[in-house]
N, C-alpha and C positions, 0 to 999 in steps of 0.2 A: 552750767558745766564749762570747764576751761576749753579753749579751742586754739588751734593753730591754723595757719593758712598754707595750703599746698598748691602751688601753681595757680594761685588766685582763688582757690576754693576753700571756704571756711570748713574746718573739720573739728567736730567736738569729740571729746574723749573723757574717760573716767580718770580723773586725776589721782584717785586713790590707788590705782593699779600701776601708776608710773610707767606708762608704755613708752616705747621708742617711736621715733617718727615713722618708721616702716610699719609698725603695728597699727598706728593711727591711720595711715594711708590704706592699709588692707581692710581695716574695719569700716572704712568709708568708701570702699569700692574703687580706690585709686591704685593703679598698677605702678609699682616701682620695681624695675627688674632686680632679681636677686637669685643667687644660686646656693650659697652656703647657709642662708638663714632657713630655719624650720621652727615652727611654733613649739614643737615638742623637744627641741634640743637647745643646748647652750649656744650662746652667740659667739661665733668665731671671727666674723668681720674679715674674712680672708679673700673673698672673691672680688670685692671692690667695685662691682658693677652698680651697686646701689648708691654710690656716692652722689651727693647733691650739694648745692649751695644753700647755706642756712643763715638767716638773719635772726638774731635773738635780742631781747631787751638787755641793754647794758646797765647794770645797777650803778656803775661808776659814772654814768652820763645821763642821770635822770630817767633811767629805763628806756631810753630811746632805742628803737630797733636798728641794730647795726649789723652789717654783713660780716660774717667771719671770713677771714682772708682765704682759708683753704677749704677744699671740699671735705665733707664729713660723711662717714658711713651711716646711712639712715637706719640700718638695722641695729646699730649700737648707740646712737645718739638719743638721749631722752627727749621726749616732747616737753617743751617749755611754753607755758601759756604766752600767747602773743607772738610766737615765732612765725617766721615766713620761710617756706621751703621752696626751692626752685629746682625741679628735676628736668626742666626743659630749657634751661639757660644754655648758651653756647659752651660754657665751661663744663657743665654736667653732661651735655650731649657728646662733647669731645671725649670725655672719660669713658662713656658707654661704648663708643666706637673703638677706642683704644683697647679696652678690656676684651671686647669681642674679637678684635683682630689678633690679640695675643693668644687667646684661648684656641683660636682656629688654626694657628700656625702649624701645629703638629697633629691636629685632629684629622683622622682619615675621612675621605669623601665617600663614605659607604652608607649614606642615608637610605638609598633604595633597598638595601638588604638588612637594615638595622631594625630590630624589634621595637625600638623606642620611637621610630618614625611615626609622626602623628600625635604624639604626646611628649615631645622632647622640647625642653626649654632652650636648648642650644639652637634648635631650628627656629623656634618662635622668636627668640631674642636676636638671632642673626638677621632675621627678616625685619624686625622692628627697630633694632638699635645698631646693627652692624653696617659695615661698608658693603657696597654693591659687588665688589670684586676683591680678590686677594692680591696683595703685593709681594707675597712670599714666593720666592723662586728656588730656594735651596731644597735639599732633600729633607723630608720629614723624619723625625725620630720615631722609630717603630718600637712598640712595646708588645710583650707577649700576651696571649690569652691564657687565663688561669682558671682552674677548677677550685673554687673556694670551699665547697662543701657539698652536701647531698643535693641541694636545690638551687644553688647560685653559681653562675659563671661570671668571671670578670674579664671584660675586654679592656685591657689596660690602656691601649692607645686612644680610647674614647674618653678616658677619665679626665676631669678638669680639676681634680684635687679640691673639691668643695669640703671634704672631710665629714660629710653627713654620716656615712656608714660607720666611720671610726668612732664618732661621738655617740652613735646609737648603741654600739656594743659596749662602750664605756659607761654610758649614763643610763640607758634604758634597761638593757639586759644585765649589765655588770659582768659580762663574760669575757670581754676584752680580746676577742679573737683577731680583730682587724687593727693593723697599725699602718703608719706612714713611714716608708723606707726610702733612703736616698735623698738627693738634693738636686735642685735645678731641673733641667730637662729630663733627668733620669729618675726623678722622684716618682714613687709608685705606691699604690694601695696594695696591701697583701695581708695574708694571715700569718700568724707566728708559726714557726716550724712545729709540726706535730700537733697543731691546734686548729682543726678545720672549723668552718663556720656552720655549726650544727646545733645551735641552741633552739629552744622552742619557738622563738620569735624571729628566726633568721630571715625569713622571707620578706620582712618589712624593709630590709635594706634595698630591695628592688623597687619598692614603692617610693622611697624617699630619694632615690638616685635621680637627679634632674636631667641626666643625659642617658645614653645607651651603654654605660659602662657595666653596670650590674644587671644581669638578666636572669629571668626565671627559667630554669631548665624545662620545667613542665610546659611552659607556654612558648618556648623557643621555636621560631619559624612556623608557627601553627596558624596564625590569623593576624590580619592587619587590623589595628585597633579602630580604624574608622569604620570598619564593617561590624563592630560590636554594638550591641544594645545593652544598656545598664538598667537593672531593676533593683530598687531598694529592698533589702531583705534582712532577716535576723538569723544568727547562728542556729542551724537546725541540728547540730551534732552534740553540743555540750550545753551546760547550764549557764554559760557566761552571758548570753544575750547580746553578743557582739553585733554591732550594726555593720552590715555588709552591702557591697554591690555585687550582684550576680551578673556577670557579663557573658552574653550569649549571642549566638548566631545560628540561624536555621534550626531553632528549637533544640540547640545543644549548648550546654554550659561549656565555656571555654576557660574562664578563670574566675576566681573569687578575690575581691580586694576589700580592705576595710573601709567603712564609711564613717567619717568623723562624728563622734558623739562624746562630748566631754563628760557626760554623766555616766557613761558605761565603759567603753573601750578606748576612749580618747582617739588617737590616730592609728592604733595598732590592732592586729589580730594575730592569733597563734598559727603556726604552720599546720597544726592538727586541723584547724578549721579551714585554712586556706586550701589545703589539698584533700580534705576529707569528703569532697562531694562526688567522688568518682562512682560511688554506688548508684548514683542517679541514672547513669548510662551503662550499668553492669549488664553482662549477658544473662545473668540470672534473674532479671526483672520478670515478674509475673505480668502477663498481658491479657489473659482471658480467664473468666470464671471457670471453675471445675467442680465436679462432684466426686465423692469417694468412690473408688473403683469396686467392682464386684467380681466374683468369679475367682478362678484359680490364681491368676497373676495380679489381680487387684490394681490394674492400671487406672489412673484417674481419667475421668471423662470430661473433656472440654464441652461447655454448653454456652448458650447465649445468656445475656444478663437477665432477661425476663424469667427464664427457667431457673437460673441460679437464685434469684430473689424469692421466687415462689417456693423453691425447695427449702430455703433458709427459714422463711416464715412458717411454712407447713411443719417443718421439723421442730421448731421452737414451740409452736402451738401444741403439737402432739405431746411434748414434754410437760407443758402446763396442764394439759387435759389429764395426763396420766398421774402426775405427781402433785398437782395442785399449786396453789399460790406460793411464791417464794422459791420455786424450783429452778429459776433462771439466774444466771450471773453474767455480769458484763465486766470485762477487764479492758480498761482504756490505757493504751500505751502512753508513756510520758513523751513520746516523740510526736504526738498529735497536737493539733491546735485546740485552744479552749473551745471554740465554737463547735468543733467536731465532737469533742467529748460531751458537750451539752446535747447535741442532736442525737448522738448514739444512746445517751441515757434516756432521752424522751422516747426513742424508738423501742428500746427494750422494756421500759416501764409501761408502754402501751400494750405490750404483750403479757407482762406480768407486773402488776402494781407493786408487788413486794420483792422485786428482783434485788439481788445483791450487786452493789456497784463498787468497783475497786480500781485503784491505780495500778498499772502494770509494773513489772520489774524495772527498777532504776539502776542502770549500770554505773559502777564506780571503778575508778582506776587510780590507785595511788592516793596522794594527798594534794590539797590545794598548794599551789606554788606562786608566790608573789615576787615579782622582779623589782629591782631598785627603782625603776621608773614608775612603778605603781600598777602595772598590768598584772592580772592574776590568771593563771591557767587552773581551771577548776577540775577536781577529780570526778565530779558528777557528769556523766556523759549522756545527758538527756536534756532537751531544751525546755521542757514544760511540765515537770512533775507537779509543781505548785499550781500552775494554771489548770491542769486537768482536775486536780483535787478541788480547786475553787469552782470550776464549772459543774462538776458532779454534785457539789454541795448545794447548787441551785435546784436540784431535782430531789435529793434525799438528804436527810440530816446525818445519816451514818455512812460515811465513805471509808472504805477499808484500804489499807495498804496491801501489797501483794502477799506478804507473810500472813496477814490476818485473813485474807481470802483462802490461802492454803489450809489454815487451821479450820476453816468452815467448809472444806471441800465436800464433806459428807452430807451437807444440807442442800445441795443443788445438783440437778441432773442435766441441765442444758447450759451451754456456755457460748457467749459471743466474745471472741478474743481478738484483740488488735495488736499488731506488732510494729512494723515500719522501722525496725532497727537496721542500721547499716551493716551490722555483722550478725553472725549466728547467735540467736538469743535463747534458743530452746534448751533448757536443762533437762536432765532425766525426770525431775519432778514435774515439770511443765508437760513434757511428753506423756507421762502417765495420766496427768489430769485430763488431757485432751482425748486420749485413747479410750477412756472409760465414760465419756459423756458425749451427747450430741453437741457438736461444735461447729460454729460458723467462724471461720478465720479470715480476718482482713490483714493482708500483708503485701509488701512490695517486692520481696526477693524470695526466690525458691532456694532455700538452703539445703533442701533434700532432707533425708532422715525421717524419723518416725512421725514428727509433728505434721509435716505436709501430707504424708500418706494417711494419717489417722483422722484429719479434719474432714467432717462430712461435707461441708461447703467451703470452698476457698474463693474469696472475692479479691481481685487485684486492686490495690490502692495506689495512691500517688505519694511521691516524695515532697519534701517541703518546697522544692523549687517549682513544683507543678501546681501549686495552689496558694490561696491567700488565707490569712487567719491571724491569730494572736498567740504569742508565747509569753510566759511569765518567767523571768530569769531567777537566778539564785538569790538576788536581792529584792525579789517581789516587785519588779518593774514589769508592767504589762506593755508589750510593744507589738504593733501591727507589722505585718509583712505582706508583700504583694506577690502575685504569681508571675514567674519569670518566663517559663516555657510551657508549651502545651503538654497535656497529660499524655503519657506513652500509650499509644494504640488504644486498647479497650479498658485501660485502668481508669479509675474514678477517685476523686478525693473522698476520704472517709466521711466528710460532711454530706456529700451527695449520696453516698451509699446509705447513710443513716436516713436521709429523707426518702430514698427509694424503698428502703425496708418499711418505713412508716406508711408510705403510699400503698405498697403491696398489702400491708396488714389492714389498713383502714379504708382504702379507696380514696376517691376524690381526685383532684387535679395534681399532676406531678409538679413539685416545686423545685426550682433550681437553687443550688447552694449559693448563698450570698452572706458572707460573714458579717458585713456591716449591718444588715437588716436585723441581725439577732441581738445586737448589743443592748438595746433598751429592754429586751425581754430577759436578758441574762443577769440583770442586777445593776446596782449603782456603779460598782467598780468598772464593769465593762462599758457602761454608758458614758462614764466621765474620765476614767483614769488611763485609758489606753493611749500610748504615745504613738501616733501614726507617723510613718516616714514622710520625708519631704517628697513632693511630686517630681522634683528635678534633682539632678546631681548638684552638689555644692558648687557655687561659682568660684572655683579655686582661683586665687589671685594669679597663679602662675600660668593661667590659660592652658592648663596641662591636658585637658581632655577636650576632644573635638566632637565626640558623639553627643547626642541630644541637641 
């Protein structure tokens, strides 16, 4: 492979991709300071802090390596085999210090109250590459704070004009809301009149802003980033399979950010996914098992887990005793993990070998939308419809869709129903199905209405942030995710509930839910094809994150 030398260190690279010097450095774990460069955007070469001295083979002088007289932007200069790059030379260091000094001339000294503190490139590079003190004694130019859209605030006086956000709306979303206005010290980022920043991917401009200029309204002034823990996860709301970081503190989610995966979501995620986790901490969360109420007012009765499990197993057995084999049905929500679907199927089949197994309702909203940058927002609003079907197929050959189950509703009298949807999921048809059958309902939210009142046994389950497992996205990619926060109060993962039902039905020792231990049993795809998340956050070249 061709190679170049950066500060005396040989660095190999793929010559077919024709990378720049900066890209070769980042691929080899060498930090070259940069602001305007981003892997997912065009190269602007405007911030100038990545300038370095470069010596290249001169074809006019027998390919002798000769130093180019001027500093070159490493983000824009192609890597040429045999080149030597010097980022630590006096000339390069002088440029780094000059750039930092100019950037900080009008920058406010508000790091103690800035949300970006702790993951700010201006802070990091000021410490590493800047002067120890400011020589600027004049009054700073003050810029206004602006509301760009539903989710993003702009602190203009912190902006260093890297133009990442402007290029993002031009090249990735194609919506062109952001422009650069003015010249010199009055130059500003702003939205065009009457065109707020409200596209489906708008929140990504906060992620790519290297300083504290663009801030997320939802996270504003809520938590210091060095107090956050990051857990690798997968989109638990739509079928995209976006790789995410769930960032949390004190067992509460604080924000969700995209996790780079070039095979799935690249560097981005949608605002729907970014802000769609609020149901995890909703006041309507179910926290204790309950049984159907009796008497005049029909109030539900809260019980402990042992009593609830016994009531569920006893009721389902009574159905099979009365109506015979094939009288039970299991509906597994597409919001559940593959391992949970498999265990629930085993638990129900243990009670009725001929039970009907079906995938629950798959919510749809509009049509798929692909942006110019390649990111797609999917109309399917469930993370694991294909994975649930694949897992159930390991237990029975005939897995029904929900419409097929409704067509066969007259053939079963007992029902195990799982939900775990972030919004109200019960249609009149589903409510009638539950009202007329002995039903064990596993759900996370109390949406009220007829379904919750009609279910004979309600077992509180966990959201995707409170458990581990595997989702299969719309492109049939199996991806593992990890548990980020503790389960809420007395709720349990559906996988654990399935094991507890099996334990109550058959006896023996109680087994703790462990998704990894099931993969070999679940078939070749689960044993070999699951893409597990990295154990640590990516070592971002910008030293952007201090947690972990």
